N, C-alpha and C positions, 0 to 999 in steps of 0.2 A: 466403606473406608473414605474417611474425609479426604478431600483433594490435597490437603496440606501434609497428609501424611503418606501421599505416594512420593517416595523419595526420589524418583527417577524424573517424575514430572516437575517437581521443585528444583531439581539440578538443570533440567532443559529451561524452565522458566527463567531461573537466576541468570544463565548463560545469554538468554535472550535480552533480558533486560539491560545487561552491559553492552552487548553487541548493538542493539538498537540505540541505545544512545549514544554510541559511538558513530553509527550511521546519521543520526539526527544531528548532530554536530557537523558532520561532512556536508548535510544538505544546505547547511549555510556557508561553510568553508569553501566549498568548491565554486559557488557561485561569486563569493567574494575574492577568491584568488583570480578568478577570470576578469572580475570588474576593476579591482583595484590594483592587481599587478600586472595584468596584460591588457587592461583597457578594452574589454570586450563591449562590443555594441548590442542592439537587441538582436540583431540578426546571429550573431554568434551565441547569444544567450539561448536562442531557439535551436541552434544546432545543438548545443550541449544538452539541452533539456532533451530533445528528441533522441539524442545517443542512448539516454538512460533506458527509454522505453522501446525503442526499435526492436532490440533481441526479441521481444514477444511476438513481433511479426516473422521474424526469420527462424528462430529455433524453437518458439513456443509449442508446436503441435508435436514435432517429434520427441521433445523432451517429455511431454506427457507421456507418451507412448512408452519411452525408455523408463520413466519413473515408476510406471505401473508395474515393471518387471524387475525393478531393483530394490535394495534394501534402503527406505528413505533416509535413514541415520548416515549412510556412507554417501549418499548423494548430498546431503548438507554438507558434510565434511568437506568434500571435494568443491562446492562451491565456495566455501568459506576460504579455502586454499586460494582459490583464483583472485577472489576480492583481496586478499592479503598481498599477493604479487602485484596486482593493477594499482591499488593505491601506495603500496610501498615505493613503485615506480617514481610517482611525483616527488617523494621526498628526495629520493636520488637525483632526479633531474634538477630540482630546486638547489639542491646542494652543489650542484656542478654548473649552475647558472643556464641551463640550456631548457628551461621549462618552455612550452608554446601552446597556444590554444589548442591546436591540433591533438597534442597528447592528454589535455585534458578532456577533449571530446573522446578520445579513444579510450581513456580510464572510465569515463561515464558508460560507453558502450561494454566494456568488459565486466564493469560492475553490475550492468544490466543483465549480462548473460549469466553472472552468479546469482543474480536474484531469480532469474527464471527457474532456474534448476531448485534452488533452495525453497522458494515459495510453492512451488510444485509438490514438493516432497512433505512441506510443514504439514499440512492437514492429514496426511498419511501418517506421520510421527505421532501426532496427538492421538489420533484414533488407536495406534498402537500402544500408547502410553497410558490413556485415560478411559474408564468405563464409561457406557453410554449415558447413565444417568448424571456422571460428573462432568460431562462434556459442556453443558451451558457455562457452568462456573468456572472450567479450565478457560474456555474460550473468552469470558469475560476478564478473568485475571491476565492473560496473555494479551488481550487487544486492549486493557486498562493498562497495563504496563508498557505497550508500546507507546500509547499516548502520554503516559507519563514521561517516557522518555523523549517525546516530540516537544515535551514542555521544557525539560531540562536542558536537552541536547543543543538545540539553537542558542540558549544563553551561554552554554558551555563553549559552543563554537565561536560566539561573538567574544567571550573572554580571551579564548585561545589566539583568536586574530590579533585582537587588540594587544596582548601581551608578548606573542611570539611569532606572530605573521600567520597568514592562512594556510600556507605550505606546511609548515611545522605542526600546526594544529592538527592537521589530517593524521598524524600519529595516533590519535585518540580513537580513529576509526580502524585503524590496524590492530590496535591492542584489542579492542572489543571483538574483533573477529577471530584473534588468538584466544580470547578466554570462551568464546562460544564454541570452538573447536574442542578445547579441552574438556567442556562440559559434555559435548555429544559424544566424545570418546568414551565417557565414563558412564553412559545410562546403557540400559539394556531392554530395548522395546520388546513386547509379546510378538511373537510369529503372527502373519496374517492368516485370516480364517481360512482361506483357501490359497493355493499357489496358484499364481496367474500365469497361464500360459503365454509362451513368447509368439505373439502371432506377428506376421509380415507387416513392416512398417506402415504400409498403405492402408491396410485392413484395420490396424490399430487406430490409425489417426481418423478413418472414416468411422469407426464406431464412437469415438470421443465426439466427433462433430454431430452425428446422429443423436446421441445422447442430448446434446446441449440444444439443438435446434429442432428436434423431434419433440420434446416435451415443452408444453406451452409456459409452465412455470420456470422452468430454467431458461428458457427463451426471453421471457419479459424481463426477468432481473438482469440477463446479459445485455439485452439491447439497451435497456434504459441506464444500465451502469456505463455503458460505453458512451452514451451522450453526456451523462453527467460527468464522466470523467475528462471529456473533451472540454468542458467548462472550467474543471478544477486545474486541470493542466495548463490551460491558458492563462489562468490567474497566476498559478506559482511561476510560471515561465518570466514573467515580466515583474513580480512583485518584489524581488529583491533589488533589482534595480531601480524600480520606482522609488522605493523607501530609500535608497540611498542616493539616487541622482536628484530625484525631483523634491523629496521631503527632507533632504539632508539629513537623515538619521545616520548615527555614528554605528560602527558594526555590533557594539554592545547593545545598542536600541533595537538594532534588528533582531538580534537574538531576542531580546525581551518580547519584542512585537510577536514574533512568531511563538514564542513560549506562552503567552497570555490567551492566544487562538488555541493552543493545544490543551490548555487547562479544562476546556470544553469537552476535549475527546476524553480525558480521563474520566471526568464525571459521567458522560455517556455510556462509556464502555462498562465501568462499573454499576451502573444503574441498569443496563439492559436485561439480566435475569428478572430483576424485581419488576420492570416494564412488561415483559413478557407475561409474568406471572398475573400481574394485575389486569391487563386488556388482551392478553394472548398475544403470540409472536405474530400474527396477521395483522390486527390492528396496531400492535406496537411498531411494528415496522413502519406501516403507513404514517402514524404520527411523527416517528423519528424523522422520517425522509421529508417530511412536511417542513419540520423545524429548519432542517439543512436548506431547503427550497427558499424560504422566507430570508433566511439570514446572509446566504453568499453574496448577493449583490451588494451588501452593506460594507464590503472592503473599500469601495468606492467613496465612501464620505470620509476616509482617513484624509487628516491635513496635518499641519505641524501642531507641536504642542499637545494638548489634551485631545484634540480630536482624533489623532493617530491611536490613542489608548483606547478611546470610545469605540472606534471602527473595530479595534482587535476583540474587546469585550462582547461586541454585539455578534461578530463572527464565531466566538467561542461558542456561542449556543447552537449556531450551525454546525460546528465540529464536533459538539456532543450528539446532534441528532444523527450524523452521518455514522459516528462511531458505534452508537447504539444499535442503528440498523444493520451494520456490518456484523456485529456481534450475534445478532439473532439470525441474519441469514447463514452465516458460518456453520452455527450450530445445526440449523435446519438442514443445509446442504450435506453435513456429515452424517446425518440419519437417514436423509433422503436418497441419497446416491450409494449404490452398492459399493462396498470398500474397494474391490478391485478395478472400479471405474473412476476412483476419486482424482488420480493424477490426471487422467485424459479429460475429465470434466473440467477441472481447473484450468489446464491450460487451453482448452477450447473455447471455454467462457472468456478467458483472458486474451485470447487471441482478438476477440472484438473489444472485450471491457477495456484492455490495455492498448489494443492497436490503434484507437483514436488519439492517443496520447503524444506519439511522434508528429502527427499531422497538426493537433492543436498546438504544439511547442512551435513549429514552423510558420502557423498561420498567426499565432500570438506574437511571435517576434517580427514577422513582416507588418503586421499591423501596428506594433509598437514604433516602426520606423516611419510610419506615415501619419499617424493620429496621436493624440495624447494619451499616455499610459493609463491614466483614470478611464478614460472611454473604453479601453481594451478589458481593464478589469470588471467594469460595468457589465458590458456585454457578455463575458464569459460567464459571471455570475448569473446572469438572466437565463442562459442555457441550462445551468444546473437546476434554476427554478422550473422550468418547462419540463425537463427529464424527470425530476422527482415527482412532480405534480399528477404525473400519469397513474401514480398507484391507486388513486381513488377511483379509477374506471375498471378496477380489476374485479372479476366476479366472486374470486375467493373472498375478497374482503367482506362483502355481504353475506357469504353464505355461512362463515364460521369464525371464530376469535382466533383459529389457530391456522398457519400455514398448512397446505396440504402433505399428507404422510404417505410414504412409500405403501404400496399394496400390492398383493398378487394377483389380483384381478387381472386377468388377461387383457381386458379392454383399455386399461389404464395406459397412459403415454408412455411412463417409463418401462412397463413391463413388454410392450410392443417393440422398444427399441432393443432391450435385452434380448 
């Protein structure tokens, strides 16, 4: 059956498209609110950015264990409700004139907690909605739609900030979460292949960590992803401040700048299945990561006028490479990791993968206080280059066009863990 004829997937996909667009608008609106309304400095921007990712360190591991024993759809609905309450509180505080930077940081943290549970359940819901052969196309569509949302969303956020103010503009995120929740309420995923036994929390967490760090392929992608995310988060922490304060871009232009970058992400995500078919998902992933490695330091060439848009166009290629590699790896993981371990695999990997992000935000904010923001953006981009470049040293890249597959051989890494 064509993926487009799977009505539950299409409904889920549609809800995500609207929700992620609202979230993408909020990714511009929240920093603009902190900078323009509350006059945040680089240190505060680091705190707010760190708050988004800190929940992965605090609740990530238990979230994976819990999600593996719960219906993913219900988990995602509850996560959306938390996000609605958190972002709605900004609208209320702004209306009464009591909004403060501490509340923005608290909302960023609550939104991060919601994201931990939502993203942990996300892959499990895709597996429950989509057959194995359709998953590469489904992931391509979902990731491509996310990138499209991150193209339209920042521009929408800039327009809303210009027209109504950043605080009121955040209503777009609340509305998106409401639509996503309604769509989730109306889908019916298939039951899991086998009922997951409820293990003691400590044992469940240990199994997830053993899976990720005992398997050399999962371990490689986890560790290199953690280093690359350090650089990407460091860049994003000071990027909006740099564009507004140093390059003197208006809110609409900031949204347009980020939208141009995201166009590459759309192209990369949609091209990923074709890239995997042409070169194999192993070589395709390596090529995509290399494109990202070369492009991300080019943020630093941005200047006033045309140079800002030239930098955005260059980095768009990097965003395309990163998006394509993420689609290929997401599809591979869904087939490589047993379904009953997907939640724990996700949070165990992201404990490290996302765990570097709060540190990166604090480091970038601190460096931004001491050095020119252009140098911070360049240095963080070079970290991405170094992390992604290590893919060419992997033996599986020379052995096969395809990433390793799950095997029942008792000598395999994954089987030893199970």
